[in-house]
All heavy atoms as TSV, in Angstrom:
chain	resi	resn	atom	element	x	y	z
A	1	MET	N	N	-55.438	-16.788	20.783
A	1	MET	CA	C	-54.572	-16.901	19.643
A	1	MET	C	C	-54.331	-18.386	19.441
A	1	MET	O	O	-54.005	-19.091	20.391
A	1	MET	CB	C	-53.276	-16.165	19.947
A	1	MET	CG	C	-52.253	-16.282	18.915
A	1	MET	SD	S	-52.770	-15.203	17.628
A	1	MET	CE	C	-51.389	-14.643	16.883
A	2	GLY	N	N	-54.512	-18.855	18.248
A	2	GLY	CA	C	-54.293	-20.270	18.018
A	2	GLY	C	C	-54.583	-20.680	16.597
A	2	GLY	O	O	-54.644	-19.846	15.696
A	3	THR	N	N	-54.762	-21.973	16.424
A	3	THR	CA	C	-54.997	-22.541	15.109
A	3	THR	C	C	-56.282	-23.371	15.129
A	3	THR	O	O	-56.841	-23.642	16.186
A	3	THR	CB	C	-53.808	-23.424	14.668
A	3	THR	OG1	O	-53.647	-24.495	15.597
A	3	THR	CG2	C	-52.516	-22.613	14.587
A	4	LEU	N	N	-56.687	-23.769	13.951
A	4	LEU	CA	C	-57.884	-24.588	13.778
A	4	LEU	C	C	-57.504	-25.926	13.162
A	4	LEU	O	O	-56.547	-26.006	12.395
A	4	LEU	CB	C	-58.875	-23.889	12.848
A	4	LEU	CG	C	-59.355	-22.505	13.262
A	4	LEU	CD1	C	-60.161	-21.880	12.128
A	4	LEU	CD2	C	-60.180	-22.591	14.520
A	5	ALA	N	N	-58.277	-26.956	13.483
A	5	ALA	CA	C	-58.064	-28.271	12.882
A	5	ALA	C	C	-59.394	-29.011	12.827
A	5	ALA	O	O	-60.313	-28.712	13.580
A	5	ALA	CB	C	-57.046	-29.070	13.706
A	6	TRP	N	N	-59.489	-29.961	11.923
A	6	TRP	CA	C	-60.677	-30.816	11.795
A	6	TRP	C	C	-60.420	-32.143	12.495
A	6	TRP	O	O	-59.307	-32.658	12.490
A	6	TRP	CB	C	-60.938	-31.157	10.328
A	6	TRP	CG	C	-61.377	-30.042	9.468
A	6	TRP	CD1	C	-60.581	-29.316	8.626
A	6	TRP	CD2	C	-62.688	-29.515	9.318
A	6	TRP	NE1	N	-61.329	-28.377	7.971
A	6	TRP	CE2	C	-62.635	-28.472	8.377
A	6	TRP	CE3	C	-63.917	-29.821	9.890
A	6	TRP	CZ2	C	-63.743	-27.752	7.996
A	6	TRP	CZ3	C	-65.017	-29.096	9.506
A	6	TRP	CH2	C	-64.927	-28.077	8.574
A	7	ASP	N	N	-61.484	-32.726	13.041
A	7	ASP	CA	C	-61.423	-34.080	13.573
A	7	ASP	C	C	-62.861	-34.548	13.788
A	7	ASP	O	O	-63.800	-33.770	13.593
A	7	ASP	CB	C	-60.642	-34.119	14.886
A	7	ASP	CG	C	-60.214	-35.527	15.293
A	7	ASP	OD1	O	-60.411	-36.480	14.506
A	7	ASP	OD2	O	-59.694	-35.691	16.404
A	8	GLY	N	N	-63.030	-35.748	14.227
A	8	GLY	CA	C	-64.363	-36.275	14.462
A	8	GLY	C	C	-64.989	-35.782	15.753
A	8	GLY	O	O	-66.189	-35.878	15.944
A	9	VAL	N	N	-64.166	-35.262	16.682
A	9	VAL	CA	C	-64.632	-34.801	17.980
A	9	VAL	C	C	-64.106	-33.382	18.218
A	9	VAL	O	O	-62.910	-33.130	18.071
A	9	VAL	CB	C	-64.133	-35.730	19.112
A	9	VAL	CG1	C	-64.563	-35.228	20.472
A	9	VAL	CG2	C	-64.615	-37.153	18.882
A	10	SER	N	N	-64.990	-32.482	18.589
A	10	SER	CA	C	-64.572	-31.102	18.859
A	10	SER	C	C	-63.889	-31.014	20.213
A	10	SER	O	O	-64.296	-31.663	21.174
A	10	SER	CB	C	-65.783	-30.169	18.845
A	10	SER	OG	O	-66.354	-30.125	17.562
A	11	ARG	N	N	-62.836	-30.178	20.297
A	11	ARG	CA	C	-62.124	-29.977	21.560
A	11	ARG	C	C	-61.282	-28.711	21.483
A	11	ARG	O	O	-60.978	-28.211	20.414
A	11	ARG	CB	C	-61.270	-31.180	21.919
A	11	ARG	CG	C	-60.188	-31.487	20.918
A	11	ARG	CD	C	-59.508	-32.835	21.240
A	11	ARG	NE	N	-58.521	-33.167	20.237
A	11	ARG	CZ	C	-58.769	-33.721	19.061
A	11	ARG	NH1	N	-60.011	-34.017	18.724
A	11	ARG	NH2	N	-57.809	-33.988	18.214
A	12	TRP	N	N	-60.918	-28.216	22.637
A	12	TRP	CA	C	-60.089	-27.024	22.814
A	12	TRP	C	C	-58.845	-27.525	23.517
A	12	TRP	O	O	-58.941	-28.080	24.614
A	12	TRP	CB	C	-60.869	-26.061	23.707
A	12	TRP	CG	C	-60.318	-24.712	23.953
A	12	TRP	CD1	C	-59.507	-24.358	24.985
A	12	TRP	CD2	C	-60.585	-23.526	23.221
A	12	TRP	NE1	N	-59.259	-23.015	24.939
A	12	TRP	CE2	C	-59.915	-22.479	23.861
A	12	TRP	CE3	C	-61.330	-23.239	22.091
A	12	TRP	CZ2	C	-59.964	-21.170	23.413
A	12	TRP	CZ3	C	-61.373	-21.943	21.645
A	12	TRP	CH2	C	-60.706	-20.924	22.286
A	13	GLU	N	N	-57.677	-27.385	22.925
A	13	GLU	CA	C	-56.471	-27.947	23.534
A	13	GLU	C	C	-55.324	-26.941	23.515
A	13	GLU	O	O	-55.232	-26.111	22.615
A	13	GLU	CB	C	-56.070	-29.243	22.830
A	13	GLU	CG	C	-55.842	-29.103	21.357
A	13	GLU	CD	C	-55.695	-30.438	20.630
A	13	GLU	OE1	O	-56.286	-31.453	21.042
A	13	GLU	OE2	O	-54.979	-30.450	19.619
A	14	PRO	N	N	-54.463	-27.027	24.532
A	14	PRO	CA	C	-53.293	-26.148	24.556
A	14	PRO	C	C	-52.414	-26.418	23.333
A	14	PRO	O	O	-52.393	-27.533	22.801
A	14	PRO	CB	C	-52.551	-26.544	25.829
A	14	PRO	CG	C	-53.490	-27.375	26.614
A	14	PRO	CD	C	-54.491	-27.944	25.662
A	15	GLN	N	N	-51.707	-25.402	22.903
A	15	GLN	CA	C	-50.796	-25.554	21.771
A	15	GLN	C	C	-49.512	-24.801	22.090
A	15	GLN	O	O	-49.538	-23.747	22.736
A	15	GLN	CB	C	-51.439	-25.010	20.503
A	15	GLN	CG	C	-50.633	-25.305	19.263
A	15	GLN	CD	C	-51.373	-24.955	17.989
A	15	GLN	OE1	O	-52.351	-24.230	17.996
A	15	GLN	NE2	N	-50.902	-25.465	16.883
A	16	ALA	N	N	-48.398	-25.320	21.637
A	16	ALA	CA	C	-47.105	-24.683	21.884
A	16	ALA	C	C	-47.045	-23.328	21.181
A	16	ALA	O	O	-47.473	-23.186	20.033
A	16	ALA	CB	C	-45.978	-25.579	21.388
A	17	ALA	N	N	-46.510	-22.327	21.881
A	17	ALA	CA	C	-46.391	-20.985	21.312
A	17	ALA	C	C	-45.557	-21.004	20.033
A	17	ALA	O	O	-45.862	-20.278	19.078
A	17	ALA	CB	C	-45.785	-20.031	22.336
A	18	GLY	N	N	-44.546	-21.832	19.985
A	18	GLY	CA	C	-43.704	-21.915	18.786
A	18	GLY	C	C	-44.481	-22.376	17.563
A	18	GLY	O	O	-44.270	-21.875	16.456
A	19	ASP	N	N	-45.402	-23.314	17.765
A	19	ASP	CA	C	-46.219	-23.799	16.646
A	19	ASP	C	C	-47.131	-22.693	16.115
A	19	ASP	O	O	-47.265	-22.504	14.908
A	19	ASP	CB	C	-47.067	-25.000	17.073
A	19	ASP	CG	C	-46.233	-26.228	17.388
A	19	ASP	OD1	O	-45.069	-26.297	16.945
A	19	ASP	OD2	O	-46.749	-27.116	18.094
A	20	VAL	N	N	-47.752	-21.958	17.035
A	20	VAL	CA	C	-48.631	-20.857	16.620
A	20	VAL	C	C	-47.805	-19.740	15.991
A	20	VAL	O	O	-48.190	-19.155	14.977
A	20	VAL	CB	C	-49.460	-20.335	17.813
A	20	VAL	CG1	C	-50.284	-19.122	17.407
A	20	VAL	CG2	C	-50.356	-21.441	18.348
A	21	GLY	N	N	-46.641	-19.459	16.567
A	21	GLY	CA	C	-45.762	-18.419	16.023
A	21	GLY	C	C	-45.325	-18.715	14.601
A	21	GLY	O	O	-45.338	-17.837	13.735
A	22	ARG	N	N	-44.948	-19.948	14.338
A	22	ARG	CA	C	-44.545	-20.331	12.971
A	22	ARG	C	C	-45.705	-20.150	11.995
A	22	ARG	O	O	-45.541	-19.614	10.905
A	22	ARG	CB	C	-44.047	-21.774	12.949
A	22	ARG	CG	C	-42.610	-21.912	13.384
A	22	ARG	CD	C	-42.087	-23.319	13.161
A	22	ARG	NE	N	-42.720	-24.289	14.058
A	22	ARG	CZ	C	-42.373	-24.474	15.330
A	22	ARG	NH1	N	-41.430	-23.748	15.872
A	22	ARG	NH2	N	-42.985	-25.378	16.064
A	23	MET	N	N	-46.896	-20.555	12.408
A	23	MET	CA	C	-48.077	-20.417	11.550
A	23	MET	C	C	-48.377	-18.933	11.309
A	23	MET	O	O	-48.689	-18.524	10.194
A	23	MET	CB	C	-49.276	-21.106	12.196
A	23	MET	CG	C	-50.524	-21.098	11.355
A	23	MET	SD	S	-50.417	-22.093	9.853
A	23	MET	CE	C	-50.378	-23.730	10.531
A	24	LEU	N	N	-48.255	-18.130	12.352
A	24	LEU	CA	C	-48.504	-16.700	12.237
A	24	LEU	C	C	-47.515	-16.048	11.274
A	24	LEU	O	O	-47.907	-15.293	10.377
A	24	LEU	CB	C	-48.404	-16.044	13.618
A	24	LEU	CG	C	-48.538	-14.534	13.666
A	24	LEU	CD1	C	-49.925	-14.111	13.211
A	24	LEU	CD2	C	-48.262	-14.027	15.069
A	25	LEU	N	N	-46.244	-16.346	11.423
A	25	LEU	CA	C	-45.231	-15.712	10.578
A	25	LEU	C	C	-45.350	-16.119	9.116
A	25	LEU	O	O	-45.110	-15.317	8.219
A	25	LEU	CB	C	-43.833	-16.011	11.113
A	25	LEU	CG	C	-43.536	-15.385	12.479
A	25	LEU	CD1	C	-42.167	-15.820	12.968
A	25	LEU	CD2	C	-43.655	-13.879	12.439
A	26	VAL	N	N	-45.743	-17.352	8.868
A	26	VAL	CA	C	-45.905	-17.821	7.496
A	26	VAL	C	C	-47.107	-17.158	6.817
A	26	VAL	O	O	-47.101	-16.924	5.614
A	26	VAL	CB	C	-46.059	-19.363	7.474
A	26	VAL	CG1	C	-46.482	-19.864	6.115
A	26	VAL	CG2	C	-44.756	-20.030	7.888
A	27	ASN	N	N	-48.125	-16.816	7.611
A	27	ASN	CA	C	-49.368	-16.304	7.041
A	27	ASN	C	C	-49.582	-14.803	7.202
A	27	ASN	O	O	-50.576	-14.274	6.716
A	27	ASN	CB	C	-50.555	-17.057	7.657
A	27	ASN	CG	C	-50.603	-18.480	7.184
A	27	ASN	OD1	O	-50.935	-18.732	6.035
A	27	ASN	ND2	N	-50.231	-19.411	8.036
A	28	ALA	N	N	-48.675	-14.122	7.863
A	28	ALA	CA	C	-48.840	-12.683	8.093
A	28	ALA	C	C	-48.502	-11.894	6.828
A	28	ALA	O	O	-47.605	-12.255	6.073
A	28	ALA	CB	C	-47.933	-12.237	9.229
A	29	LEU	N	N	-49.237	-10.818	6.630
A	29	LEU	CA	C	-48.944	-9.905	5.531
A	29	LEU	C	C	-48.021	-8.811	6.050
A	29	LEU	O	O	-48.297	-8.201	7.082
A	29	LEU	CB	C	-50.231	-9.278	4.995
A	29	LEU	CG	C	-51.216	-10.245	4.369
A	29	LEU	CD1	C	-52.500	-9.502	4.003
A	29	LEU	CD2	C	-50.624	-10.902	3.148
A	30	LEU	N	N	-46.942	-8.579	5.359
A	30	LEU	CA	C	-45.981	-7.551	5.760
A	30	LEU	C	C	-46.291	-6.236	5.060
A	30	LEU	O	O	-46.167	-6.145	3.841
A	30	LEU	CB	C	-44.560	-7.969	5.380
A	30	LEU	CG	C	-43.854	-8.930	6.293
A	30	LEU	CD1	C	-42.507	-9.329	5.698
A	30	LEU	CD2	C	-43.657	-8.341	7.663
A	31	PRO	N	N	-46.677	-5.219	5.804
A	31	PRO	CA	C	-46.906	-3.929	5.160
A	31	PRO	C	C	-45.590	-3.304	4.694
A	31	PRO	O	O	-45.587	-2.479	3.793
A	31	PRO	CB	C	-47.574	-3.090	6.245
A	31	PRO	CG	C	-47.209	-3.743	7.521
A	31	PRO	CD	C	-46.979	-5.197	7.221
A	32	GLU	N	N	-44.503	-3.714	5.315
A	32	GLU	CA	C	-43.180	-3.193	4.961
A	32	GLU	C	C	-42.225	-4.378	4.828
A	32	GLU	O	O	-41.730	-4.902	5.821
A	32	GLU	CB	C	-42.689	-2.240	6.063
A	32	GLU	CG	C	-41.381	-1.582	5.748
A	32	GLU	CD	C	-40.901	-0.689	6.884
A	32	GLU	OE1	O	-41.704	-0.326	7.758
A	32	GLU	OE2	O	-39.713	-0.370	6.879
A	33	ALA	N	N	-41.983	-4.833	3.598
A	33	ALA	CA	C	-41.154	-6.023	3.356
A	33	ALA	C	C	-39.664	-5.669	3.379
A	33	ALA	O	O	-38.952	-5.803	2.395
A	33	ALA	CB	C	-41.539	-6.668	2.040
A	34	THR	N	N	-39.214	-5.207	4.532
A	34	THR	CA	C	-37.800	-4.848	4.745
A	34	THR	C	C	-37.337	-5.541	6.018
A	34	THR	O	O	-38.155	-6.078	6.777
A	34	THR	CB	C	-37.656	-3.321	4.939
A	34	THR	OG1	O	-38.338	-2.954	6.158
A	34	THR	CG2	C	-38.229	-2.546	3.757
A	35	PRO	N	N	-36.046	-5.545	6.284
A	35	PRO	CA	C	-35.585	-6.111	7.561
A	35	PRO	C	C	-36.252	-5.448	8.773
A	35	PRO	O	O	-36.599	-6.123	9.742
A	35	PRO	CB	C	-34.082	-5.844	7.541
A	35	PRO	CG	C	-33.732	-5.858	6.084
A	35	PRO	CD	C	-34.918	-5.183	5.426
A	36	VAL	N	N	-36.480	-4.150	8.716
A	36	VAL	CA	C	-37.149	-3.456	9.819
A	36	VAL	C	C	-38.594	-3.941	9.952
A	36	VAL	O	O	-39.075	-4.206	11.063
A	36	VAL	CB	C	-37.106	-1.919	9.609
A	36	VAL	CG1	C	-37.974	-1.212	10.629
A	36	VAL	CG2	C	-35.680	-1.418	9.667
A	37	GLY	N	N	-39.290	-4.079	8.842
A	37	GLY	CA	C	-40.666	-4.566	8.865
A	37	GLY	C	C	-40.761	-5.985	9.390
A	37	GLY	O	O	-41.627	-6.294	10.206
A	38	ARG	N	N	-39.859	-6.857	8.933
A	38	ARG	CA	C	-39.854	-8.242	9.417
A	38	ARG	C	C	-39.522	-8.296	10.902
A	38	ARG	O	O	-40.108	-9.077	11.652
A	38	ARG	CB	C	-38.885	-9.090	8.598
A	38	ARG	CG	C	-39.414	-9.387	7.188
A	38	ARG	CD	C	-38.518	-10.376	6.448
A	38	ARG	NE	N	-37.269	-9.785	6.015
A	38	ARG	CZ	C	-37.089	-9.029	4.932
A	38	ARG	NH1	N	-38.126	-8.781	4.151
A	38	ARG	NH2	N	-35.919	-8.543	4.616
A	39	GLY	N	N	-38.604	-7.443	11.339
A	39	GLY	CA	C	-38.258	-7.391	12.758
A	39	GLY	C	C	-39.434	-6.927	13.606
A	39	GLY	O	O	-39.665	-7.439	14.698
A	40	GLY	N	N	-40.169	-5.950	13.092
A	40	GLY	CA	C	-41.359	-5.486	13.800
A	40	GLY	C	C	-42.409	-6.563	13.934
A	40	GLY	O	O	-43.027	-6.723	14.993
A	41	LEU	N	N	-42.617	-7.321	12.856
A	41	LEU	CA	C	-43.580	-8.421	12.888
A	41	LEU	C	C	-43.143	-9.480	13.886
A	41	LEU	O	O	-43.945	-9.960	14.688
A	41	LEU	CB	C	-43.737	-9.036	11.499
A	41	LEU	CG	C	-44.602	-10.292	11.427
A	41	LEU	CD1	C	-46.043	-9.982	11.837
A	41	LEU	CD2	C	-44.560	-10.893	10.046
A	42	LEU	N	N	-41.886	-9.848	13.858
A	42	LEU	CA	C	-41.371	-10.862	14.769
A	42	LEU	C	C	-41.513	-10.403	16.221
A	42	LEU	O	O	-41.938	-11.167	17.086
A	42	LEU	CB	C	-39.911	-11.172	14.441
A	42	LEU	CG	C	-39.274	-12.309	15.205
A	42	LEU	CD1	C	-40.028	-13.599	14.980
A	42	LEU	CD2	C	-37.826	-12.461	14.796
A	43	GLY	N	N	-41.196	-9.130	16.485
A	43	GLY	CA	C	-41.325	-8.601	17.838
A	43	GLY	C	C	-42.765	-8.589	18.312
A	43	GLY	O	O	-43.068	-8.961	19.451
A	44	ALA	N	N	-43.673	-8.160	17.442
A	44	ALA	CA	C	-45.089	-8.120	17.802
A	44	ALA	C	C	-45.626	-9.527	18.066
A	44	ALA	O	O	-46.379	-9.749	19.023
A	44	ALA	CB	C	-45.897	-7.437	16.701
A	45	ALA	N	N	-45.241	-10.475	17.225
A	45	ALA	CA	C	-45.692	-11.862	17.410
A	45	ALA	C	C	-45.157	-12.414	18.728
A	45	ALA	O	O	-45.886	-13.080	19.473
A	45	ALA	CB	C	-45.235	-12.725	16.239
A	46	GLY	N	N	-43.906	-12.144	19.038
A	46	GLY	CA	C	-43.318	-12.615	20.292
A	46	GLY	C	C	-44.021	-12.029	21.508
A	46	GLY	O	O	-44.306	-12.742	22.480
A	47	ARG	N	N	-44.326	-10.736	21.460
A	47	ARG	CA	C	-45.034	-10.099	22.579
A	47	ARG	C	C	-46.431	-10.699	22.747
A	47	ARG	O	O	-46.856	-11.005	23.868
A	47	ARG	CB	C	-45.120	-8.589	22.378
A	47	ARG	CG	C	-43.800	-7.870	22.624
A	47	ARG	CD	C	-43.953	-6.367	22.605
A	47	ARG	NE	N	-44.503	-5.845	21.353
A	47	ARG	CZ	C	-43.798	-5.611	20.252
A	47	ARG	NH1	N	-42.501	-5.871	20.217
A	47	ARG	NH2	N	-44.378	-5.116	19.177
A	48	LEU	N	N	-47.127	-10.855	21.647
A	48	LEU	CA	C	-48.478	-11.413	21.705
A	48	LEU	C	C	-48.468	-12.822	22.290
A	48	LEU	O	O	-49.234	-13.143	23.194
A	48	LEU	CB	C	-49.106	-11.420	20.308
A	48	LEU	CG	C	-50.501	-12.016	20.205
A	48	LEU	CD1	C	-51.490	-11.219	21.043
A	48	LEU	CD2	C	-50.952	-12.054	18.761
A	49	LEU	N	N	-47.567	-13.656	21.794
A	49	LEU	CA	C	-47.534	-15.049	22.241
A	49	LEU	C	C	-47.033	-15.190	23.673
A	49	LEU	O	O	-47.283	-16.206	24.322
A	49	LEU	CB	C	-46.700	-15.892	21.278
A	49	LEU	CG	C	-47.362	-16.094	19.919
A	49	LEU	CD1	C	-46.384	-16.695	18.928
A	49	LEU	CD2	C	-48.601	-16.962	20.051
A	50	SER	N	N	-46.345	-14.179	24.194
A	50	SER	CA	C	-45.902	-14.242	25.589
A	50	SER	C	C	-47.007	-13.799	26.545
A	50	SER	O	O	-46.913	-14.007	27.744
A	50	SER	CB	C	-44.659	-13.383	25.794
A	50	SER	OG	O	-44.970	-12.011	25.710
A	51	GLU	N	N	-48.066	-13.188	26.018
A	51	GLU	CA	C	-49.141	-12.667	26.858
A	51	GLU	C	C	-50.421	-13.490	26.809
A	51	GLU	O	O	-51.340	-13.236	27.592
A	51	GLU	CB	C	-49.460	-11.223	26.455
A	51	GLU	CG	C	-48.299	-10.281	26.725
A	51	GLU	CD	C	-48.578	-8.863	26.292
A	51	GLU	OE1	O	-49.741	-8.540	25.971
A	51	GLU	OE2	O	-47.625	-8.066	26.278
A	52	VAL	N	N	-50.514	-14.454	25.917
A	52	VAL	CA	C	-51.711	-15.283	25.809
A	52	VAL	C	C	-51.331	-16.758	25.881
A	52	VAL	O	O	-50.170	-17.112	25.692
A	52	VAL	CB	C	-52.482	-15.022	24.483
A	52	VAL	CG1	C	-52.935	-13.589	24.396
A	52	VAL	CG2	C	-51.640	-15.394	23.285
A	53	SER	N	N	-52.304	-17.588	26.159
A	53	SER	CA	C	-52.088	-19.042	26.146
A	53	SER	C	C	-52.558	-19.574	24.801
A	53	SER	O	O	-53.766	-19.642	24.548
A	53	SER	CB	C	-52.887	-19.704	27.272
A	53	SER	OG	O	-52.462	-19.233	28.521
A	54	PRO	N	N	-51.630	-19.933	23.914
A	54	PRO	CA	C	-52.023	-20.422	22.590
A	54	PRO	C	C	-52.839	-21.719	22.687
A	54	PRO	O	O	-52.575	-22.563	23.540
A	54	PRO	CB	C	-50.696	-20.680	21.884
A	54	PRO	CG	C	-49.685	-19.893	22.653
A	54	PRO	CD	C	-50.183	-19.869	24.056
A	55	VAL	N	N	-53.824	-21.836	21.814
A	55	VAL	CA	C	-54.697	-23.008	21.799
A	55	VAL	C	C	-54.950	-23.466	20.365
A	55	VAL	O	O	-54.668	-22.753	19.409
A	55	VAL	CB	C	-56.056	-22.711	22.472
A	55	VAL	CG1	C	-55.885	-22.366	23.925
A	55	VAL	CG2	C	-56.809	-21.632	21.743
A	56	ARG	N	N	-55.493	-24.649	20.282
A	56	ARG	CA	C	-55.972	-25.169	19.002
A	56	ARG	C	C	-57.436	-25.545	19.201
A	56	ARG	O	O	-57.773	-26.247	20.144
A	56	ARG	CB	C	-55.193	-26.404	18.576
A	56	ARG	CG	C	-55.716	-27.019	17.287
A	56	ARG	CD	C	-54.953	-28.259	16.917
A	56	ARG	NE	N	-53.563	-28.024	17.219
A	56	ARG	CZ	C	-52.535	-28.555	16.574
A	56	ARG	NH1	N	-52.756	-29.386	15.597
A	56	ARG	NH2	N	-51.311	-28.301	16.917
A	57	LEU	N	N	-58.279	-25.048	18.329
A	57	LEU	CA	C	-59.677	-25.474	18.316
A	57	LEU	C	C	-59.790	-26.557	17.259
A	57	LEU	O	O	-59.586	-26.309	16.077
A	57	LEU	CB	C	-60.615	-24.319	17.978
A	57	LEU	CG	C	-62.074	-24.702	17.728
A	57	LEU	CD1	C	-62.687	-25.364	18.962
A	57	LEU	CD2	C	-62.886	-23.508	17.283
A	58	VAL	N	N	-60.035	-27.757	17.723
A	58	VAL	CA	C	-60.267	-28.894	16.825
A	58	VAL	C	C	-61.772	-29.071	16.777
A	58	VAL	O	O	-62.420	-29.143	17.818
A	58	VAL	CB	C	-59.581	-30.165	17.360
A	58	VAL	CG1	C	-59.808	-31.326	16.409
A	58	VAL	CG2	C	-58.095	-29.921	17.591
A	59	PHE	N	N	-62.327	-29.094	15.584
A	59	PHE	CA	C	-63.782	-29.174	15.518
A	59	PHE	C	C	-64.263	-30.196	14.520
A	59	PHE	O	O	-63.653	-30.440	13.485
A	59	PHE	CB	C	-64.418	-27.809	15.254
A	59	PHE	CG	C	-63.935	-27.117	14.014
A	59	PHE	CD1	C	-64.674	-27.148	12.850
A	59	PHE	CD2	C	-62.741	-26.413	14.026
A	59	PHE	CE1	C	-64.246	-26.489	11.708
A	59	PHE	CE2	C	-62.295	-25.753	12.891
A	59	PHE	CZ	C	-63.042	-25.794	11.737
A	60	ALA	N	N	-65.393	-30.813	14.906
A	60	ALA	CA	C	-66.081	-31.770	14.046
A	60	ALA	C	C	-67.005	-30.986	13.121
A	60	ALA	O	O	-67.284	-29.814	13.345
A	60	ALA	CB	C	-66.883	-32.745	14.904
A	61	ARG	N	N	-67.478	-31.639	12.115
A	61	ARG	CA	C	-68.389	-30.982	11.168
A	61	ARG	C	C	-69.825	-31.065	11.658
A	61	ARG	O	O	-70.707	-31.594	10.977
A	61	ARG	CB	C	-68.234	-31.617	9.794
A	61	ARG	CG	C	-66.854	-31.369	9.233
A	61	ARG	CD	C	-66.690	-31.998	7.887
A	61	ARG	NE	N	-65.301	-31.849	7.492
A	61	ARG	CZ	C	-64.890	-31.768	6.255
A	61	ARG	NH1	N	-65.751	-31.839	5.271
A	61	ARG	NH2	N	-63.613	-31.626	5.983
A	62	ASP	N	N	-70.007	-30.553	12.880
A	62	ASP	CA	C	-71.341	-30.469	13.457
A	62	ASP	C	C	-71.361	-29.276	14.410
A	62	ASP	O	O	-70.408	-28.518	14.477
A	62	ASP	CB	C	-71.731	-31.782	14.155
A	62	ASP	CG	C	-70.787	-32.161	15.282
A	62	ASP	OD1	O	-70.138	-31.269	15.874
A	62	ASP	OD2	O	-70.701	-33.356	15.600
A	63	ALA	N	N	-72.417	-29.135	15.147
A	63	ALA	CA	C	-72.579	-27.961	16.016
A	63	ALA	C	C	-71.825	-28.075	17.342
A	63	ALA	O	O	-71.855	-27.149	18.142
A	63	ALA	CB	C	-74.062	-27.727	16.282
A	64	SER	N	N	-71.120	-29.167	17.588
A	64	SER	CA	C	-70.474	-29.373	18.883
A	64	SER	C	C	-69.360	-28.365	19.174
A	64	SER	O	O	-69.044	-28.109	20.336
A	64	SER	CB	C	-69.922	-30.795	18.984
A	64	SER	OG	O	-68.898	-31.000	18.016
A	65	ALA	N	N	-68.781	-27.767	18.161
A	65	ALA	CA	C	-67.705	-26.793	18.377
A	65	ALA	C	C	-68.209	-25.580	19.146
A	65	ALA	O	O	-67.475	-24.990	19.948
A	65	ALA	CB	C	-67.091	-26.366	17.054
A	66	ALA	N	N	-69.460	-25.200	18.957
A	66	ALA	CA	C	-70.017	-24.048	19.679
A	66	ALA	C	C	-69.983	-24.297	21.183
A	66	ALA	O	O	-69.619	-23.410	21.957
A	66	ALA	CB	C	-71.429	-23.762	19.208
A	67	ALA	N	N	-70.337	-25.486	21.620
A	67	ALA	CA	C	-70.315	-25.813	23.050
A	67	ALA	C	C	-68.886	-25.823	23.581
A	67	ALA	O	O	-68.634	-25.385	24.706
A	67	ALA	CB	C	-70.990	-27.163	23.293
A	68	VAL	N	N	-67.953	-26.305	22.782
A	68	VAL	CA	C	-66.540	-26.322	23.188
A	68	VAL	C	C	-66.036	-24.895	23.382
A	68	VAL	O	O	-65.374	-24.571	24.369
A	68	VAL	CB	C	-65.686	-27.086	22.151
A	68	VAL	CG1	C	-64.204	-26.879	22.398
A	68	VAL	CG2	C	-66.031	-28.565	22.180
A	69	ILE	N	N	-66.351	-24.008	22.458
A	69	ILE	CA	C	-65.932	-22.611	22.565
A	69	ILE	C	C	-66.581	-21.942	23.762
A	69	ILE	O	O	-65.909	-21.245	24.533
A	69	ILE	CB	C	-66.252	-21.846	21.267
A	69	ILE	CG1	C	-65.403	-22.395	20.122
A	69	ILE	CG2	C	-66.013	-20.356	21.443
A	69	ILE	CD1	C	-65.833	-21.911	18.755
A	70	GLN	N	N	-67.875	-22.149	23.957
A	70	GLN	CA	C	-68.568	-21.564	25.105
A	70	GLN	C	C	-67.961	-22.057	26.425
A	70	GLN	O	O	-67.763	-21.266	27.351
A	70	GLN	CB	C	-70.058	-21.890	25.056
A	70	GLN	CG	C	-70.778	-21.140	23.966
A	70	GLN	CD	C	-72.221	-21.585	23.789
A	70	GLN	OE1	O	-72.591	-22.705	24.160
A	70	GLN	NE2	N	-73.029	-20.727	23.205
A	71	GLY	N	N	-67.625	-23.333	26.491
A	71	GLY	CA	C	-67.002	-23.869	27.705
A	71	GLY	C	C	-65.631	-23.270	27.960
A	71	GLY	O	O	-65.290	-22.923	29.089
A	72	ALA	N	N	-64.839	-23.120	26.907
A	72	ALA	CA	C	-63.515	-22.536	27.057
A	72	ALA	C	C	-63.595	-21.080	27.491
A	72	ALA	O	O	-62.835	-20.632	28.354
A	72	ALA	CB	C	-62.743	-22.653	25.740
A	73	LEU	N	N	-64.530	-20.330	26.936
A	73	LEU	CA	C	-64.681	-18.917	27.303
A	73	LEU	C	C	-65.215	-18.774	28.732
A	73	LEU	O	O	-64.813	-17.862	29.453
A	73	LEU	CB	C	-65.608	-18.212	26.315
A	73	LEU	CG	C	-65.065	-18.077	24.889
A	73	LEU	CD1	C	-66.116	-17.487	23.973
A	73	LEU	CD2	C	-63.792	-17.264	24.866
A	74	ALA	N	N	-66.073	-19.666	29.151
A	74	ALA	CA	C	-66.624	-19.609	30.509
A	74	ALA	C	C	-65.561	-19.925	31.553
A	74	ALA	O	O	-65.608	-19.413	32.667
A	74	ALA	CB	C	-67.796	-20.582	30.644
A	75	ASN	N	N	-64.581	-20.761	31.173
A	75	ASN	CA	C	-63.531	-21.159	32.109
A	75	ASN	C	C	-62.304	-20.260	32.046
A	75	ASN	O	O	-61.326	-20.512	32.737
A	75	ASN	CB	C	-63.128	-22.619	31.859
A	75	ASN	CG	C	-64.253	-23.563	32.186
A	75	ASN	OD1	O	-64.976	-23.362	33.149
A	75	ASN	ND2	N	-64.429	-24.588	31.375
A	76	GLY	N	N	-62.348	-19.256	31.195
A	76	GLY	CA	C	-61.247	-18.298	31.089
A	76	GLY	C	C	-60.095	-18.883	30.407
A	76	GLY	O	O	-58.989	-18.685	30.426
C-alpha cells in the first residue's frame, strides 16, 4: 500500500501511514455517502494501514523502476 512519485532516480522508500491514509481517504469512492459509510471507510483504511508497511515508489521515466520493484518484492 503506498503512493507513486516521479524523480530522476527510481527507489522504494518507507512512507508514513498517515500520509498514505490521507491520500487514500481523499481518493476513495464511497458506496454509501453517509456517516456510517464514512466510518466504515475510515475503519477499513485504519485496519489496512496497521497491517502493512506503507511505501512510496519513486520512479524515473525509464525501465529502472522494474528492478526496484523486483528488489523490494524479493526482500519482502
